[in-house]
C-alpha positions as CSV (number, residue, x, y, z in Angstrom):
1,M,31.3,89.8,166.5
2,S,31.5,93.2,168.2
3,R,34.7,95.1,168.4
4,S,36.1,96.5,171.6
5,P,36.2,100.3,172.0
6,S,40.0,100.2,172.4
7,R,40.4,98.3,169.1
8,S,38.2,100.8,167.3
9,L,40.2,103.7,168.7
10,A,43.4,102.0,167.5
11,D,42.0,101.6,164.1
12,L,40.9,105.3,164.1
13,R,44.4,106.3,165.1
14,H,45.9,104.2,162.3
15,T,43.6,105.7,159.8
16,W,44.4,109.2,160.9
17,R,48.2,108.5,160.8
18,F,47.8,107.1,157.3
19,A,45.8,110.1,156.1
20,I,48.4,112.5,157.7
21,A,51.3,110.7,156.0
22,C,49.5,110.9,152.6
23,A,48.8,114.6,153.1
24,L,52.4,115.3,154.0
25,A,53.7,113.3,151.0
26,A,51.4,115.3,148.7
27,L,52.5,118.6,150.3
28,A,56.1,117.6,149.8
29,L,55.5,117.0,146.2
30,V,53.7,120.3,145.7
31,L,56.5,122.3,147.6
32,T,59.2,120.5,145.7
33,T,57.6,121.3,142.3
34,R,57.1,124.9,143.3
35,A,60.7,125.3,144.2
36,F,61.8,125.5,140.5
37,A,61.9,128.9,138.9
38,A,60.8,127.8,135.5
39,D,60.3,124.9,133.2
40,P,63.4,123.1,132.0
41,V,65.2,124.4,129.0
42,L,64.7,121.7,126.4
43,T,67.5,120.4,124.1
44,P,67.0,121.2,120.4
45,P,67.5,118.1,118.2
46,E,70.4,119.7,116.4
47,V,72.3,120.0,119.6
48,R,72.0,116.2,120.1
49,T,73.0,115.3,116.5
50,A,75.9,117.8,116.0
51,P,77.4,118.8,119.3
52,V,80.7,120.0,117.9
53,Q,78.9,123.1,116.5
54,F,78.1,124.4,120.0
55,I,79.9,125.9,123.0
56,V,78.8,126.7,126.5
57,V,79.5,130.1,127.9
58,A,78.7,131.5,131.4
59,V,78.8,135.1,132.6
60,A,78.2,136.8,135.9
61,N,74.6,137.1,137.0
62,P,74.5,138.2,140.6
63,V,71.4,137.4,142.7
64,T,69.3,140.5,143.3
65,G,68.2,140.9,147.0
66,R,69.0,138.2,149.5
67,P,71.4,135.6,148.2
68,A,70.0,132.0,148.0
69,A,71.4,129.2,150.1
70,V,73.1,126.5,148.2
71,G,70.5,124.0,147.2
72,G,67.7,126.4,147.9
73,T,66.0,129.4,146.3
74,A,66.0,133.1,146.8
75,H,63.1,132.7,149.2
76,G,63.8,129.4,150.7
77,Y,62.8,125.8,150.0
78,G,59.3,125.3,148.6
79,T,58.8,128.8,147.2
80,T,59.1,130.2,143.8
81,T,62.3,132.2,143.0
82,N,62.7,135.6,141.3
83,Y,66.1,134.6,140.0
84,R,66.2,135.7,136.4
85,I,68.8,137.0,133.9
86,S,69.9,140.5,134.9
87,A,70.0,143.4,132.5
88,S,73.8,143.4,132.8
89,A,74.1,139.7,132.0
90,A,71.7,140.1,129.0
91,S,73.8,143.0,127.7
92,V,77.0,141.0,128.0
93,I,75.5,138.0,126.2
94,H,74.2,140.3,123.4
95,D,77.7,141.9,123.1
96,L,79.5,138.5,123.0
97,A,77.2,137.2,120.3
98,R,77.8,140.2,118.1
99,A,81.5,140.4,118.7
100,Y,82.2,136.8,118.0
101,S,79.4,136.1,115.4
102,L,77.8,133.6,117.8
103,T,74.1,132.5,117.6
104,L,72.3,132.1,120.8
105,V,70.5,128.7,120.9
106,S,69.5,128.3,124.6
107,E,70.1,130.1,127.8
108,W,69.4,129.4,131.5
109,P,70.3,131.3,134.8
110,I,72.1,129.1,137.4
111,E,71.2,130.5,140.8
112,Q,73.6,128.3,142.7
113,L,76.6,129.7,140.8
114,Q,75.2,133.2,140.3
115,M,75.9,132.8,136.6
116,H,73.9,132.9,133.4
117,C,74.6,130.0,131.1
118,V,74.3,130.2,127.3
119,L,74.5,127.6,124.5
120,F,76.0,129.3,121.4
121,R,76.3,128.0,117.9
122,I,79.7,128.8,116.5
123,P,79.9,130.7,113.1
124,P,80.5,128.8,109.9
125,G,84.1,128.5,108.7
126,T,85.6,128.4,112.2
127,T,86.4,125.8,114.7
128,R,85.1,125.3,118.2
129,E,88.7,125.4,119.6
130,A,89.4,128.7,117.9
131,I,86.3,130.4,119.3
132,I,86.9,129.0,122.8
133,E,90.5,130.3,122.7
134,K,89.3,133.8,121.8
135,L,86.6,133.8,124.5
136,R,89.0,132.7,127.2
137,G,90.7,136.0,126.7
138,D,87.5,138.0,127.3
139,K,87.3,139.1,130.9
140,R,83.5,139.2,130.8
141,V,83.4,135.4,130.4
142,L,83.6,133.3,133.5
143,I,83.4,129.8,131.8
144,V,83.8,128.9,128.2
145,Q,84.0,125.2,127.2
146,P,82.9,122.7,124.5
147,L,79.5,121.2,124.7
148,N,80.9,118.0,126.2
149,E,79.1,114.7,125.7
150,F,78.7,112.0,128.4
151,E,77.4,108.5,128.2
152,S,75.9,105.9,130.5
153,A,78.3,103.1,131.5
154,T,76.0,100.1,131.0
155,S,75.7,97.4,128.4
156,A,73.1,94.7,127.9
157,A,74.2,91.3,129.0
158,A,73.2,87.7,128.6
159,P,74.2,86.1,131.8
160,D,76.5,83.2,132.1
161,A,74.3,80.4,133.4
162,A,77.1,79.3,135.8
163,S,77.1,82.7,137.4
164,V,73.4,82.9,138.3
165,V,73.1,82.0,142.0
166,N,69.9,80.8,143.7
167,A,70.0,83.1,146.7
168,N,68.0,85.6,148.8
169,A,65.4,83.3,150.3
170,A,64.5,86.1,152.7
171,F,62.5,87.9,149.9
172,D,59.3,86.8,148.2
173,D,60.2,88.7,145.0
174,P,60.4,86.0,142.4
175,Y,63.6,87.3,140.7
176,A,65.4,87.8,144.0
177,K,66.9,84.3,143.6
178,L,68.7,85.6,140.5
179,Q,70.2,88.6,142.3
180,A,73.6,87.4,143.3
181,N,74.5,91.1,143.7
182,V,71.9,91.5,146.5
183,R,73.5,88.5,148.3
184,A,77.0,90.0,147.9
185,L,75.8,93.3,149.4
186,D,74.1,91.5,152.2
187,V,70.9,93.4,151.5
188,A,68.5,91.1,153.4
189,E,70.5,91.6,156.7
190,A,70.9,95.3,156.0
191,H,67.1,95.7,155.7
192,R,66.8,94.7,159.3
193,L,68.6,98.0,160.1
194,S,67.6,100.4,157.4
195,R,65.5,100.6,154.2
196,G,66.4,104.2,153.3
197,M,63.3,105.8,154.7
198,G,63.2,109.6,154.3
199,I,66.2,109.9,152.0
200,R,65.8,111.7,148.7
201,V,67.8,110.2,145.8
202,A,68.2,112.2,142.6
203,I,68.8,110.0,139.5
204,I,70.4,112.2,136.8
205,D,70.1,109.9,133.8
206,T,67.7,109.1,131.0
207,G,64.0,108.9,131.9
208,V,62.5,106.3,134.3
209,D,59.5,104.1,134.0
210,T,57.8,105.6,137.0
211,E,54.8,103.4,136.4
212,H,56.8,100.1,136.5
213,P,55.1,97.8,139.1
214,D,58.3,97.7,141.1
215,L,58.6,101.5,141.2
216,A,55.0,102.8,141.1
217,G,54.3,105.5,143.7
218,R,58.0,105.8,144.6
219,T,58.9,108.9,142.6
220,L,58.7,112.3,144.3
221,L,59.2,114.3,141.1
222,T,60.4,114.2,137.5
223,R,62.1,116.8,135.3
224,N,62.8,116.5,131.6
225,Y,65.5,118.6,129.8
226,I,65.3,116.7,126.5
227,D,61.7,117.0,125.3
228,D,58.1,117.1,126.3
229,D,57.5,113.4,125.6
230,A,56.1,111.8,128.8
231,V,55.7,108.4,127.0
232,A,59.4,108.4,125.9
233,F,60.4,109.4,129.5
234,R,58.8,106.3,130.8
235,S,60.2,104.1,128.0
236,D,63.8,104.9,128.7
237,R,65.9,101.9,129.6
238,H,69.0,103.1,131.4
239,G,67.4,105.3,134.0
240,T,64.9,102.6,134.7
241,Q,67.7,100.0,135.3
242,V,69.4,102.4,137.7
243,A,66.2,103.3,139.6
244,G,65.3,99.6,139.9
245,L,68.6,98.7,141.6
246,I,68.3,101.6,144.0
247,A,64.7,101.4,144.9
248,A,62.6,98.5,143.6
249,S,60.0,97.4,146.1
250,A,61.0,94.5,148.4
251,N,58.7,91.7,149.4
252,N,55.9,92.8,147.1
253,G,55.6,89.4,145.5
254,I,56.9,90.7,142.1
255,G,60.2,91.3,140.3
256,I,63.4,92.1,142.2
257,V,64.7,93.7,145.4
258,G,66.1,97.2,145.5
259,V,69.0,98.1,147.8
260,A,67.0,100.9,149.5
261,P,63.3,100.3,148.7
262,D,62.0,103.1,151.0
263,V,63.8,106.1,149.5
264,K,62.1,108.8,147.6
265,L,63.3,109.0,144.0
266,M,63.7,112.2,141.9
267,A,64.1,111.4,138.2
268,F,65.9,114.1,136.2
269,K,66.1,113.2,132.4
270,A,69.3,114.8,131.2
271,C,70.2,112.0,128.8
272,W,68.6,110.3,125.9
273,Q,68.8,106.9,124.2
274,A,68.2,106.5,120.4
275,N,67.3,102.9,121.2
276,A,67.6,100.3,123.9
277,S,70.9,98.9,122.4
278,V,72.9,102.1,122.6
279,S,74.3,104.0,125.6
280,G,72.5,107.0,127.0
281,R,73.9,110.3,125.8
282,C,74.0,113.6,127.7
283,N,75.7,117.0,127.4
284,S,77.1,119.8,129.6
285,F,73.9,121.9,129.2
286,T,71.4,119.2,130.2
287,L,73.5,117.8,133.0
288,A,74.0,121.3,134.5
289,Q,70.3,121.9,134.6
290,A,69.7,118.6,136.3
291,L,72.4,119.2,138.9
292,A,71.1,122.6,139.8
293,D,67.6,121.3,140.1
294,A,68.7,118.4,142.2
295,L,70.2,121.0,144.6
296,T,67.0,123.0,144.6
297,A,65.0,119.9,145.3
298,K,67.1,119.2,148.4
299,A,68.5,115.8,147.3
300,H,70.4,114.0,149.9
301,V,72.2,111.8,147.3
302,I,72.8,112.3,143.6
303,N,73.5,109.3,141.4
304,L,75.6,109.8,138.3
305,S,75.8,106.5,136.5
306,L,77.6,108.1,133.6
307,V,81.1,109.0,132.4
308,G,82.7,111.8,130.3
309,P,85.5,114.3,130.1
310,G,86.3,117.0,132.6
311,D,83.8,119.8,132.5
312,P,84.3,123.2,134.2
313,L,80.6,124.0,134.5
314,L,79.6,120.6,135.9
315,T,82.6,120.6,138.2
316,A,81.5,123.9,139.7
317,L,78.0,122.6,140.4
318,I,79.3,119.4,141.9
319,E,81.6,121.4,144.2
320,K,78.6,123.4,145.3
321,A,76.7,120.2,146.0
322,T,79.4,118.5,148.0
323,A,80.1,121.7,149.9
324,A,76.5,121.7,151.0
325,G,76.7,118.1,152.2
326,V,75.0,116.4,149.2
327,I,76.5,113.0,148.6
328,V,77.5,112.5,144.9
329,V,78.1,108.9,143.7
330,G,79.7,108.5,140.3
331,A,80.7,105.8,137.9
332,V,84.3,104.9,137.1
333,S,85.4,104.5,133.5
334,E,88.2,102.3,132.2
335,D,89.1,105.1,129.8
336,P,91.3,107.6,131.7
337,R,90.1,110.4,129.5
338,L,86.6,110.0,130.8
339,N,87.4,111.1,134.3
340,F,84.1,112.8,135.1
341,P,82.6,112.5,137.7
342,A,84.7,109.9,139.4
343,K,87.9,111.8,139.7
344,L,86.4,114.9,141.3
345,P,87.3,115.5,144.9
346,R,84.6,114.3,147.4
347,V,82.7,112.2,144.8
348,L,82.2,108.6,145.8
349,A,83.7,106.8,142.8
350,V,82.4,103.3,142.0
351,G,83.8,100.7,139.7
352,E,83.0,97.1,138.7
353,A,83.8,94.6,141.4
354,E,84.4,91.7,138.9
355,T,86.9,93.6,136.8
356,S,88.7,95.8,139.3
357,A,92.0,94.9,140.9
358,A,92.5,94.8,144.6
359,G,93.9,98.1,145.8
360,A,91.9,100.2,143.4
361,D,91.3,103.8,144.6
362,F,87.5,103.5,144.3
363,L,84.7,101.6,145.8
364,M,83.4,98.4,144.2
365,A,80.1,96.7,143.8
366,P,78.8,93.9,141.5
367,A,78.3,94.9,137.9
368,Q,78.2,91.9,135.7
369,D,74.9,90.1,134.7
370,I,72.8,92.1,137.1
371,V,69.0,91.6,136.8
372,T,67.1,94.8,137.0
373,L,64.0,96.7,135.8
374,V,63.4,97.7,132.2
375,P,60.4,99.7,130.9
376,N,56.9,98.4,130.5
377,G,56.9,96.3,133.6
378,H,59.7,94.0,132.4
379,Y,63.1,92.7,133.7
380,D,66.4,92.0,132.1
381,F,70.1,91.5,132.7
382,A,72.7,94.3,132.2
383,S,76.3,95.0,133.0
384,G,78.5,98.0,133.7
385,S,79.8,100.4,136.3
386,S,76.5,102.3,136.0
387,L,74.9,99.4,137.9
388,A,77.6,99.2,140.5
389,T,77.2,103.0,141.1
390,A,73.4,102.6,141.6
391,Q,73.9,99.9,144.2
392,V,76.4,102.0,146.2
393,T,74.0,104.9,146.0
394,G,71.4,102.6,147.6
395,V,73.9,101.6,150.4
396,V,74.6,105.3,151.0
397,A,70.9,105.9,151.4
398,L,70.6,103.1,153.9
399,L,73.4,104.7,156.0
400,L,72.0,108.2,155.8
401,A,68.6,107.0,156.9
402,R,70.3,106.0,160.2
403,N,72.4,109.1,160.4
404,Q,72.1,112.0,158.0
405,K,75.1,113.7,159.6
406,L,77.5,111.2,158.0
407,G,79.6,113.2,155.6
408,V,81.3,112.0,152.4
409,D,84.6,111.3,154.2
410,K,82.9,109.2,156.9
411,L,80.7,107.4,154.3
412,H,83.8,106.5,152.2
413,E,85.5,105.2,155.3
414,L,82.5,103.0,156.3
415,L,82.1,101.7,152.8
416,A,85.8,101.0,152.4
417,Q,86.0,99.3,155.8
418,S,83.0,97.1,155.0
419,T,84.4,95.9,151.7
420,E,85.0,92.2,151.7
421,K,86.1,89.3,149.4
422,H,83.5,87.1,147.6
423,D,84.4,83.9,145.9
424,T,82.2,83.2,142.8
425,T,82.2,80.9,139.8
426,R,84.0,83.7,137.9
427,G,86.7,84.1,140.6
428,P,87.0,86.2,143.7
429,F,86.1,89.9,143.8
430,L,85.8,92.7,146.4
431,S,82.5,94.5,147.1
432,V,81.1,96.8,149.7
433,N,78.8,95.1,152.2
434,A,75.7,97.1,153.2
435,C,75.0,95.3,156.5
436,A,78.6,95.5,157.6
437,A,78.7,99.2,156.9
438,L,75.4,99.7,158.9
439,A,76.8,97.7,161.7
440,L,79.5,100.3,162.1
441,V,76.9,103.0,162.5
442,V,74.0,101.3,164.4
443,R,75.1,100.6,168.0
444,G,74.8,96.9,168.9
445,A,74.0,95.8,165.4
446,T,75.4,92.6,163.9
447,C,75.2,90.8,160.6
448,G,74.6,87.2,161.2
449,G,73.2,86.1,157.9
450,A,75.1,83.7,155.7
451,R,77.0,85.3,152.9
């Protein structure tokens, strides 16, 4: 059968559009990769096994030449930067090491804060607290703190059979019927309005299985601050779980449905897992690198599915991010001592819908018996506020895809206003609703699907 000239022209236009889209995606990847000044500073094994022997110190390191914009580089997005340690900062670091008998282990300039950050080992026979107290009195030191540790807020979970709901007939993904969380968030209805297209989401976590069938081709870039092991990066469980809930492909005939399947992921490995049965662990130094790189890469949203103590260096970086309009979503801990990042101003704090009381001062999403991705193309159930956080990050991406000018205050208002009650076999709980939030942004939109 012959084809009409108009049909051939349409096919040609489609082909060219596809080719141009591929070229732009490849260019974006190249430019984003070039934006970083240097390779990540890797974490020595001794730092992971004996963190109490180390402290973090930052000294002034002013930008030479034109100052960089927050979230950019000295020469703008997509170019290399000449930001390095200055002679004055190097001299101060040398003098501090000699004066306090400190051993330099790792160092890294933070352009966004115009500081040089150093990891020191404390001398034998002293305590970390004593050294920190001395350095706090030294006017050359801008920040001195312990090498704090952080952990992911997720646990493996065998689901209660009564809680597994056969739902989500709108999707052909075989495990969608097990995703009661997707039904609670009204994701099927939300996808009529937004799928997160064009939004860059930074996952600061363990590594991610970027080759998982439900994630393949979805990751814009990866960075690893722990080691050079690409296989271990893709074998990490927690980051893969988080990435899957945010961005697993929808209606691809396999696996599960992500809340925002059209986002572009950026995977920053700042945490490590000794094995699949333990929480991911991170520290001040690895997380600081990841946060700075997420800014440089122009992330729209940063997902922090982790908890830990207050941390001056990380607080300064998150304040830079939120001041620049980056949306930071962080997990809530039941332990009041672990108030990072959820208690920081302008961070969207997220807790577990099933265990949180009405009137809580944070957002809520399902967190118990959530089916999600695990490495090597597999799926499993897990629980924890990490998972609730990832789902709210996905909802934020859906909203930003419709209006990138929504700031954190407006986003919090929309998410809080869309929160509704759900009756389940475990009892009622409150959760944000993605479609209801979008309906407040998209003129004329309604959410008519059954809940």
